[in-house]
N, C-alpha and C positions, 0 to 999 in steps of 0.2 A: 734571206730570213735565216734567222740564228738558230740552230737546232740546240736545244738542252738536253741535259742526260735526265734521265727517268728517275725519282725518287722511289726507290723500291719500299721504302718503310711506311711510305702513305699506302700501298696496296695490300702488303702483304703482313704488316704489323709486325715485323721481326724485331724480337728482342734477344737478348744474350741467350743461347741454348743453353738447356740445364741437362747437362749429362747424367743419367742415371744408370742403373744396371743393365746388362746386355740382351737379356733373353726373356721373353715374354711367357708366361705361363701357357699352359697347353690345354687347359679346360675352361669352356665358360658356364657360367654360371645360370644361364638361361640359353639352352641348346636351341639352334634355329631349325625350322623344318625344310625340309627341301623336297623338290618333285622331282623325284629320280625316276627315269623310265630307261629299258632296257630293249634294244632291238636283238632280236637273235634272229639270226640267218642259217640255215643247213645248208651247205652244197655237198653233194657227192658226186665224184665222179670216177667211171670204170673205166680203165685203158689195158688194152691188149698188150701181152709181154712184148709182143713182136711188131707190134703197129704203134708208132708214135701218134699223139694226140693233135690233129691240127691247131695251130695259134689259134684261130676264130672260135675253136671250139673249147677253149678254156671255159672256167667258170668265171664269172664276175667275183671278185673278191669279195667278201662281206665289210658292210660299214662298221667302223668301231661304234661300241656302245656310246651313246650320248644321252645326255640330260636333256630331253624334248620340254620345250616352252611353246605351248600355241599363243600366238599373239593375233588374233582376229578382228581386225580394224572396221570397227562398226559405228555407223553416224546415230546420234541418241540427242535428244532435246531435252535439255535438263537447266533448271534454273541456279545461276551462279550465286546469286543472295536470297536468302531466306526471304520468300514472299514476292520475288522478283519475277519477271517474264522468263519463258523458257528461250534459251539460246542454243541454236546448232553446235554440238561438240563432238570432235571425232576422239571416239573413245577405243581404248583395249579393251574389248571384252565388255563392254559397260563402264569402265572404268577412265578418268581424267583427271589425273594423270593417270599412266598405265599402273599395274601391279608390278612391285617391286620384285625384282628377278635377283635369284640368290643362289650362288653355286659357290662350288670350293676351287682354290688357285687349282690348275691342271686338269679341271673337267672339260671334256670336250661339250658344248651345249649346242643343239639344233633349234634355232628359232624358227617355228614354222607361220610364217605370215601368211595371212588369208585378206585381201585388199578388199573390203565390202563398202570402200567411198565409191564415191563418183567421179573420183579423180586420180591420177596416178602419184606416187611417191617414192620415198627411198627410204632404208633405215640405217643409221650407223650408231655405233655405240661410240660415242664422244671418249677419246682418250686412253682406250684400251688398244694393247700394241698387240693385234691379232694378224694372221697373214691378209696378205693385200686384197684376194679375192673375196675375203669375207668384210671387208670395209665398207661394201655396201654403198659408195658414191655414184649417184648415175652420172653419165658422162665421162667418167673415168675409169671404174674399177666395174661399174655394176650397169644394167639396164634399168629405168624405171620399173616400177611395179604397177602394172596396169589394174584399173578396176576390174574387179572378178579373179583378178590373177591369185594362185596359191605359189610362195616359194618358201624353200627351207635352205636358210644360210648356217651353215656349222662352223661355231666361233671357237678359235682355240682362247684360253685364259692364262697365258703364261705368268700374268701379274696380278696379287692381289691389290684389292682397292673399291674405292668408293667411284663409280662412273654412272653417267647419264647416256639414255639411247632415246632416238629422236628423229623427225624426219630431217633429210637432206636433199631433197631436188630442188635446185635453183629455181626460183620462180613459183615454189609452192610452200617453202619452208614456212614462210611468216605467218601465212593463214594456219597453216597444220599444228604448228606449235601454239598459235595462240588460241586454239579450239581445242588444245588440251593433248595433243598427239606426241605425249614424251611420257619418259619414266625414268627411275634409277635402276642400275645393274649392279649388282654387288657381287664382287668376288672376295670369299674369306680366306683369311689365310688359314695354312694347314693346322695350326695349334693357335686359335684367336685369344687374345688377350681376356681374363676374366672381367665381367662386367655386370652389375646387377641389371642394365636395360641397356640394349642395341636398338636405337631409334633413328629413324630417317625423317628427315625434315627437307621435302622438296619445295623450294619457293617461285613463285612467280607473281607477275602483276599482269591483271588484265585491264583494258579499256572498256569500260562500261557506261551506259547511259544513265541518267538521273532515276530511272526507274530499274536499272539494274542488267538491263540487255546489253550482250555483247556488241559493241559498236562495230560493224563490219566494213571498215575502210583498209581493209588489207593492202600492203605494198602501195601506198599512197607515198607518192614521191617526196612530197615534204617530210615524211619519216626518213625514207631511204637517204636523203641527200643531207640530214643531220644527226641526228642522236639515235634514229631507230624507233619504233613503237614503243611509248613509254604508257603503263596501264595506272589507273587511278584506284585498283582496288589490289590488294594482296591477299596471296591466297597460299596456304600450307597444306600440303598434300590433297591439293582439289578443294578445300572449305576456306571459307572467309576466316583471316587471322583474327585471334589467336587461338591457336592449338592449345588445349588444357591435357597436361599428362601428370598423374598421379605416381608418385614413388615414396620409397621410405626414408626416413632422414638420415644424411649421411650417404645417400646410392651412390657408385659411380657410373655415369652412362656414358655410352660411346655416341656422341650426338654426329650422325652425317648428314652435315650442310652440303645441299646440292641445290643449283640456278639452273631452272626450267624457264625464266625468262626470255622474253625476246630481244630485250636491249637494256634493261634496268641494271646500274651495277650498284651494288646494295653493301654499303657498309653495314657489319654485324656487331653487336655487342653485347658481353654478356655480364649482366647484373645479379649480384649475391650468391654467385657461385665461382669456387675456383675453376678455371679453364685452361687448358694445356693442350696445344694444336699437337696431333702425332702423325698428321697425313696432309700433304697438299697436292690438290689434284690426282689423288689415287695413289701417289707416292710416298712411302715412310720418310720420315723425317726424324732429326735429333727432336725429341719434345721440347717445344719453347713455350712459355708465357705471351701471348699475342701482347704488343706493344698499346696500353690503354685498354686492354681486353676486348681489342678490335681487330677484325680482320674485315677484308672486301672479296665479298662474293660478285664474279663477273658471268656475265651469260655463259653458261656451261660448265663454269668452276665448280670444285667442290673442296671441301674442309672435312677433316674426322678430326673431333675436338672432344679430349675427356673432361666430362664435367663431375664435379662434385656436389651435390646437392645439399644444402643447408642441414645442419646438424640436428636442428630442433624439428619438433612438429608445427604443424600449422604456418610453415614459412613457405616463401614462396621466391624462386629463381627465375630469371626471365632470359629469352634471347631475343634481343630487339634489333630491329632495323633502324638504325640512327640515320634517319631523313626526317627533318624538321624536328619537333619536339621527342620525336623517336616513336616507332610503332611495335608495338611486343608481337613476335611472331608465335613464341612458344612460352607456356608457362607452366613450370615445374612445380606442383604443389606436394608437400611433404605431409605424408600421414602416417599412424600407426609407432611401432617400436624402433628407436634408432638404430642403425647399424653399426657395426665398431669402426673406427678409423681404418681408412684404407691405406695401402702402402705407396710410398712414390710411385706416380707413372711410370711404366716401363716404354722403352723406345719398341715400335712395331718392327718384324723382320722386316729386312730389305728385300725388293726385288732385284732381279739381276741388273741392276745399272753399274756403269763404270765409276770408279772411285775416282779417275780425272780423266780428263778430256785433253789430247797433245793439239793444243793450240796451235804451236809451231808448224803443225803439219797438217794443218786443216785446209780443205777448199773453202775458199771465200766468196761469198755470194751478197748482192744487195737488192732489196725491195724497196722500192719507193713508191709511197702511196699518195695521190695527188686527186683532187675534185672535189665534189660536195659543194654544198653552200658555203657563202662568209657567214661570220656570225653576225646578225644585225648590230648597229651601233646602239649604245644606251640611250633608249628613250625612243627608239625608232620603232614603227608600227610592225605588227608580226606580218611575215611574207604571206599573201594570199596564196592558198593550194592551187587555185588554178594557175597563177603566174608561174610556180613552180614547176607544175604538170608542163608546161609550154617550154620551160628552160630545158628541162630534162625529159626529152620525148622518151618513148617505150625504146628506140634504138639507139639513143644515144647513152653511152656510160655514165652512169653517176660518178665512180671513181675509177681514176686509172693506175694502171700499176705498171712501173715503169716505163710512163709515158705511152701506156696501152699496147706495149709491145708484149708484157707478159699477163695480159687479161685472157681468162678464162682457162679449158682444158682442150680446147682444139689445136693450139699452137705447138711451138717446141717446149720443153720444159725450160723452168727456170733455171736449172743447172742438172746435171747428171754426174755422179757420183758414184763410186764402185763401193760393194759393200764392207762395211766394217771402216772406211774412210770417215775421220772427224770432219764436220762441216761446221763453218762459222758462217751467221746469215745476220747482215745489217737490215734492219728495217727503219727505214725513215718515213715518219707520218708527218706529212706536210699539209694535211688538213686542218681544219678549224676545230675537229671533232674527235671525240677518243675514238680510238679503235680497238677491237678485240681479235686477237689472232691465235688460232691453233696450227697445230702440224700434226699431220695425220701420221700413225704409225711409228712415231717417237715421242719421247720425252726429252727436255733441254735443259740447260742451265741458263741464267741469266747471267750475263758477263758484267763486269766492273765495266766504267766509261773506257778505263786506258786498256782492256783486255788481260789486265794484272791480277785475276781471280774471278769468281763466281758467287752466286748467292746460295748458301747450303742447303740446298733444295732441289728437286728436279720438278717441273710443271710442264703441263701441256697447252695453257691458257696464259696470253700475255695481255696486258693491259699497256696500252700506249696513249698517254694524254696526248691532246694537238701540241704539233710543234716541236716532237722529241724524236729522239734516235736512241734504238736498242739495239743491242747485239745478243744473239742466243748462241748456243754451242750445242752439238750432239754429235754421238757417233752413228754411221748411218747403217745399222745394223740389220735392218728387215727392206729385203729386196721388193722391187714392184714400184707402181707409180702410185704418189702420195701427194695430197692436196695440202696446201697452204691456204686457208681461208680465213674468214670473219665468223664468228661466232654469233655476231650481232646479225639475227636474222633477215632484217630489212636489209643489211648492208650486203650480206651471202646474195640474196635474192636480187641485188643491184648489182652483181658482176665481182663483189670483192673475193674472188679467189683465183689461184694459180697452182700449177704443179711444179714436182720434181721426180726424178727417178733414181733408184738404185739399182745398180745392175750387179748382176755375179752371183 
């Protein structure tokens, strides 16, 4: 089988970058509210001048102040479509998706999770380079959060960017994500750029019946062994698309596109608006005009796009999922007096990412993905779910990593590397289906086929079409045990995950 290089333009819509000014403005035109909370601890200790205090009598140091974010996980029955039957959702405080969490770069955030569901879960912030103990991945860095349990997770926020949070317990992720247990986590820059509107569009697709109720065939092997669970209704921020937003003519909009979908890969097109990409997967990049005004949103991936609304009133700019004839997901309608023309889009401040990676000194590792079903021949009947269930019994891996030697978190790590060392990982997708992978705790560069350079942006989510080879590179700066896993919920539940360790 010949492995073909991936065409990055097809996914990332890269056009020649436009280099503009160096520094973003330090004032937003719409200040964002923050849920700030401070824990005050008073500790006093009296000690005699002649008698040393035993070590066990020392007071516990107070925890540093943190922004407190309550996350009560609550089951709730609600209709997904107007007039449709109620479906059981997994909500956060009654909201599905959960509330947008906003903080500022460098703020310590304490997530106070209470699990009111009837099943265990785990919670992970996808793409955020936080400490290993806060990664939240059951089986590797955490225990599952049991029904009725309350747990506090303290999250460091070294990087500004747009991220998503959601379930990460293998075997439960597909159902919990499909029922709505996800949300958007925003770490704002110290000095955010001035915009007229900072808007989140969290996209999802759900599989519903003709009546509009959620079809509860979660974890079906026919999905796990092929594309994953694809829905037939598109949601934007929990409601059936499209969402309509009113802005003044000429408004500048920071659109934070984020995918909460189980498996759907969504080409996104911008119509009747100037669009400039300023961040990919949370990491700032040189502003660029997307090729054919299109970017591709993967499960778990994010784009920050600066949009300029039409300059005249009563006009419409649209964000479209370019599937079939196209489905509008957000409509920006202009009303009122026109705003003056906006200056050129400025690049966002960069996070602490290396300007270059020492490829010549890199530890090199390989991950080969095999398994799954073969694609049916043209005109062949669709496989029967019962036959697929027999082919992939519950104890039979659907996908094999390095022939099965690297499957799961229980065995040896795929590789071990010392802190600060560069890593080049070659990933071979030998299956008949697209794979979407992430590397926890790090961001990476996508290398050119001959290792003679890389794409001019960092990312944390990689799309690999069938029968392709990709190489990624990163500096292993974050110590601990870290996952390499599928962001396709069905593939993850079916065992497509492994791990590596950064020591020192």
